[in-house]
DOMIKE-258198 format. One record per atom (N, C-alpha, C, O): residue in three letters; x, y, z. Coordinates in steps of 0.001 Angstrom, whole numbers, padded with zeros to 6 digits, always signed. Layout:
AlaXYZ...
END
This chain:
Met+027592+010409+000900Met+028390+011082+001800Met+028927+010105+003060Met+028212+009347+003717Ile+030257+010303+003212Ile+030869+009286+004348Ile+030847+010491+005263Ile+030959+011597+004735Phe+030677+010376+006964Phe+030650+010900+007768Phe+031993+010412+008732Phe+031951+009287+009230Gln+032909+011094+008920Gln+033841+010701+010164Gln+033546+010051+010974Gln+032410+010395+011299Leu+033889+009215+011594Leu+033550+008388+012680Leu+035054+008747+013935Leu+036199+008326+013770Thr+034582+009593+015092Thr+035330+010032+015688Thr+036184+008928+017205Thr+035188+008369+017665Ala+036826+008672+017654Ala+037393+008116+018585Ala+036179+007901+019887Ala+035720+006843+020316Pro+036004+008709+020128Pro+034690+009002+021533Pro+033357+008526+020371Pro+032844+007661+021080Leu+032768+008532+019491Leu+031871+007629+018794Leu+032051+006010+018850Leu+031290+005124+019237Leu+033345+005983+018316Leu+033647+004420+018309Leu+033309+004051+019164Leu+032319+003320+019197Asp+034263+004537+020661Asp+033753+003745+021658Asp+032818+003912+022247Asp+032798+003719+023463Gly+031786+004311+021578Gly+030327+004507+022386Gly+030002+002907+021610Gly+030006+001845+022234Cys+029740+003044+020169Cys+029733+002041+019481Cys+029599+000627+019975Cys+028666-000164+020113Val+031311+000612+020253Val+031705-000935+021051Val+031663-001064+021884Val+031951-002224+022178Leu+031283-000104+023150Leu+030550-000143+024339Leu+029114-000597+024402Leu+028584-001294+025267Ala+028555-000034+023248Ala+026924-000179+023508Ala+026668-001608+022805Ala+025592-002144+023072Val+027478-002221+022006Val+027255-003796+021171Val+028020-004459+022399Val+027751-005639+022623Leu+028797-003924+023085Leu+029183-004753+024277Leu+028396-004804+025969Leu+028783-005182+027075Asp+027232-004255+025477Asp+026367-003753+026940Asp+025235-004808+026226Asp+024266-004721+026980Gln+025004-005442+025500Gln+024240-006520+025191Gln+024983-007644+025253Gln+024300-008554+025723Gly+025776-007890+025059Gly+026378-009149+025475Gly+028063-009420+024924Gly+028571-008980+023892Asp+028638-010200+025877Asp+029933-010443+025758Asp+030305-010472+023732Asp+029480-010476+022818Ala+031813-010486+023659Ala+031694-011061+022397Ala+033506-010813+021945Ala+034186-009804+022133Tyr+033870-011994+021373Tyr+035110-012198+020807Tyr+035348-010831+019701Tyr+034458-010067+019327Gly+036946-010774+019277Gly+036952-009721+017979Gly+036133-009559+017065Gly+035364-008615+016883Tyr+036334-010769+016287Tyr+035795-010696+015202Tyr+034152-010430+015261Tyr+033528-009570+014638Ser+033852-011004+015800Ser+032395-011327+016296Ser+031734-009756+016362Ser+030647-009573+015814Leu+032355-008743+016980Leu+032684-007380+017529Leu+032276-006808+016185Leu+031246-006215+015863Thr+033377-007149+015469Thr+033622-006341+014631Thr+032599-006442+013573Thr+032320-005422+012944Gln+032038-007504+013319Gln+031240-008116+012365Gln+030256-007129+012745Gln+030076-006152+012017Lys+029496-007312+013981Lys+028495-006427+014235Lys+027901-005018+014147Lys+026726-004651+014160Ile+029209-004236+014040Ile+029546-003143+014127Ile+029709-002943+012462Ile+029529-001855+011915Lys+030035-004032+011834Lys+030182-003617+010199Lys+029050-003738+009716Lys+028989-003477+008515Arg+028157-004026+010187Arg+026611-004168+009654Arg+026469-003370+009347Arg+026222-003367+008141Glu+026472-001719+010164Glu+026055-000593+010490Glu+026892+000418+009911Glu+026506+001327+009177Ile+028322+000148+010376Ile+029596+001319+009950Ile+030734+000255+009535Ile+031279-000723+010047Asp+030800+001022+008252Asp+032402+000213+007794Asp+033610+000996+008149Asp+034091+002120+008012Ile+033943-000550+008850Ile+035298-000088+009845Ile+035734-001436+010043Ile+035072-002380+010476Ser+037162-001408+009600Ser+038194-002522+009403Ser+038415-003420+011167Ser+037979-002808+012142Glu+038949-004526+011344Glu+039433-005166+012221Glu+040753-004313+012867Glu+040920-004120+014071Ser+041445-003954+012028Ser+042807-003437+012584Ser+041899-002264+012957Ser+042140-002306+014164Thr+041221-001464+012862Thr+040807-000805+013394Thr+040468-000859+014900Thr+041057-000194+015752Leu+039236-001909+015193Leu+038616-001753+016240Leu+039713-002419+017311Leu+039546-002126+018495Tyr+040643-003155+017020Tyr+041162-003833+018074Tyr+042579-002653+018805Tyr+042946-002766+019975Pro+042916-002066+018260Pro+043530-000702+019257Pro+042387-000031+020323Pro+042549+000268+021506Val+041317+000082+019577Val+040494+000850+020763Val+039815-000867+021901Val+039475-000878+023084Leu+039835-001435+021418Leu+039104-002654+022271Leu+040671-002646+023305Leu+040427-002269+024451Arg+041682-002883+023140Arg+043064-002427+023833Arg+042887-001237+024728Arg+042869-001166+025957Arg+042801-000614+024096Arg+042604+000934+024791Arg+041593+001025+025857Arg+041751+001625+026920Leu+040384+000286+025433Leu+039253+000779+026588Leu+039687-000123+027911Leu+039562+000110+029113Gln+040325-001401+027092Gln+040534-002426+028372Gln+041236-001525+029296Gln+040705-001126+030333Lys+042759-001110+028830Lys+043602-000683+029431Lys+042907+000380+030321Lys+043397+000307+031447Glu+041931+001361+030244Glu+041243+002171+030772Glu+040370+001570+032062Glu+040023+002221+033048Gly+040198+000648+031892Gly+038888-000085+032510Gly+037947-000394+032236Gly+037356-001135+033021Cys+037189+000062+030781Cys+035725+000274+030583Cys+035690-001655+029979Cys+034629-002236+029749Leu+036831-002201+029862Leu+036453-003814+029134Leu+037340-004375+029978Leu+038393-003881+030379Ala+036686-005851+030333Ala+037492-007054+030805Ala+037343-007899+029543Ala+036517-008013+028638Val+038798-008571+029970Val+038690-009654+028589Val+039056-011122+029273Val+039958-011236+030104Tyr+038033-012506+028700Tyr+038474-013563+029501Tyr+038717-014389+027892Tyr+038297-014022+026795Asp+039512-015562+028223Asp+039666-016551+027164Asp+038699-017413+027074Asp+038079-017443+028137Arg+038221-018238+026176Arg+037044-019307+026186Arg+037321-020280+024710Arg+037191-019960+023529Gln+037868-021923+025513Gln+038016-022554+023941Gln+036973-022892+023146Gln+035891-023424+023393Tyr+037556-022434+021993Tyr+036486-022781+020778Tyr+036864-023755+019726Tyr+036750-023229+018619Gln+037317-025121+019662Gln+037105-025816+018801Gln+039143-025970+018488Gln+039884-025882+017509Gly+039278-026184+019690Gly+040560-026349+020015Gly+041628-025088+019988Gly+042844-025179+019820Arg+040812-023821+020210Arg+041595-022818+020136Arg+040984-021872+021498Arg+040040-022209+022213Asn+041844-020548+021634Asn+041443-019856+022627Asn+040639-018625+021742Asn+041126-018169+020707Arg+039570-018243+022207Arg+039248-016818+021925Arg+038950-016141+022550Arg+038226-016619+023423Arg+039208-014541+022673Arg+039447-013659+023486Arg+038383-012912+023360Arg+038158-012109+022455Tyr+037507-013252+024555Tyr+036019-012202+024891Tyr+036282-010806+025245Tyr+037384-010528+025717Tyr+035494-009993+025092Tyr+035296-008913+025833Tyr+033956-008517+026658Tyr+032902-008513+026022Thr+033941-008300+027559Thr+032872-007212+028517Thr+033144-006281+028758Thr+034260-005767+028684Ile+031850-005705+029219Ile+032140-003809+029560Ile+032108-004319+030821Ile+031758-005467+031094Thr+032547-003301+031772Thr+032550-003221+032935Thr+032034-002237+033606Thr+031722-001440+032722Gln+031772-001826+034510Gln+030627-000770+035228Gln+031619+000374+034792Gln+031330+000730+033650Ala+032518+000962+035224Ala+033146+002110+034055Ala+032846+002104+032985Ala+032303+003181+032739Gly+032897+001203+031760Gly+032375+001080+030523Gly+030790+001492+031062Gly+030620+002641+031468Arg+030353+001125+031060Arg+028322+001509+031631Arg+028348+002969+032018Arg+027522+003820+031688Glu+029415+003129+032762Glu+029561+004804+033190Glu+029825+005538+031677Glu+029294+006584+031304Leu+030555+004909+031094Leu+031016+006014+029867Leu+030097+005639+028636Leu+030363+006373+027684Leu+029416+005016+028447Leu+028768+004702+027580Leu+027451+005487+027447Leu+026818+005855+026458Gln+027203+005652+029081Gln+025404+006367+029194Gln+026256+007950+029006Gln+025674+008751+028274Asp+027534+008392+029607Asp+028128+009836+028547Asp+027620+009844+027865Asp+026600+010526+027766Cys+028331+008635+026527Cys+028888+008616+025247Cys+026874+008849+024611Cys+026507+009434+023592Arg+026193+008310+025424Arg+024960+008319+024779Arg+024127+009469+025328Arg+023033+009484+024763Glu+024248+010360+026158Glu+023842+011329+026478Glu+024682+012862+025765Glu+024185+013941+025442Ser+025974+012425+025717Ser+026232+013406+024864Ser+026324+013342+023158Ser+026742+014257+022448Trp+025916+012265+022781Trp+025626+012058+021423Trp+023974+012771+021460Trp+023675+013504+020517Ala+023125+012570+022374Ala+021785+012921+021970Ala+022045+014607+021894Ala+021614+015289+020964Gln+022558+014968+022646Gln+022790+016685+023002Gln+023688+017060+021576Gln+023858+018211+021172Tyr+024208+015848+020926Tyr+025310+016597+019881Tyr+024638+016264+018383Tyr+025002+016816+017344Ala+023578+015243+018478Ala+022801+014778+017287Ala+021325+016075+017048Ala+020776+016338+015977Leu+021041+016613+018287Leu+019935+017572+017761Leu+020496+019035+017598Leu+019784+019940+017161Lys+021359+019158+017842Lys+022195+020596+017706Lys+022256+020477+016004Lys+021595+021189+015248Val+023191+019425+015589Val+023463+019217+014313Val+022310+019002+013283Val+022337+019350+012103Glu+021297+018371+013932Glu+019550+018424+013301Glu+019239+019698+013088Glu+018860+020028+011964His+019319+020445+013905His+018421+021460+014455His+018992+023023+012870His+018396+023903+012249Ile+020372+022493+012942Ile+021781+023225+011813Ile+021200+023070+010538Ile+020959+023913+009673Leu+020908+021167+010579Leu+020493+020805+008960Leu+019126+021662+008291Leu+018939+022315+007264Ser+018471+021349+009236Ser+016833+021508+009181Ser+016589+023418+009160Ser+015449+023873+009245Gly+017639+024208+009055Gly+017335+025380+009034Gly+017300+026148+009720Gly+017160+027339+009441Gly+017437+025601+010980Gly+017486+026727+012360Gly+018969+027102+012920Gly+019929+026333+012864Thr+018985+028067+013324Thr+020072+028739+014058Thr+019623+029325+015445Thr+018498+029423+015937Arg+020509+029582+015785Arg+021168+029986+017658Arg+020424+031122+017867Arg+019845+031472+018896Asp+020529+031973+016193Asp+019897+033733+016417Asp+018308+033532+016603Asp+017481+034402+016877Glu+018195+032784+016482Glu+016173+032877+016227Glu+015869+033200+017486Glu+014695+033367+017814
END
């Protein structure tokens, strides 16, 4: 069964990977793809949006005669990541409770 990855969850995943260290687009995609099936075409709009919102900063670095664009998490990105982690933890607990047979009427 495949579950839908919503935009806020994808934002959190991108920020969590970048919280471990800067990465260029392709390497970031590969790191996320190890866990979640996602395409580069899905990831780049997310990176641009997070950059526009001030959650990411970018810089270029030469690699084998070409520029690579690296992404780094900002303080605003770390704050959003913390919010994502807290919201996910609460949501995951509620889903786990329901899936394990519990209900709120107990």
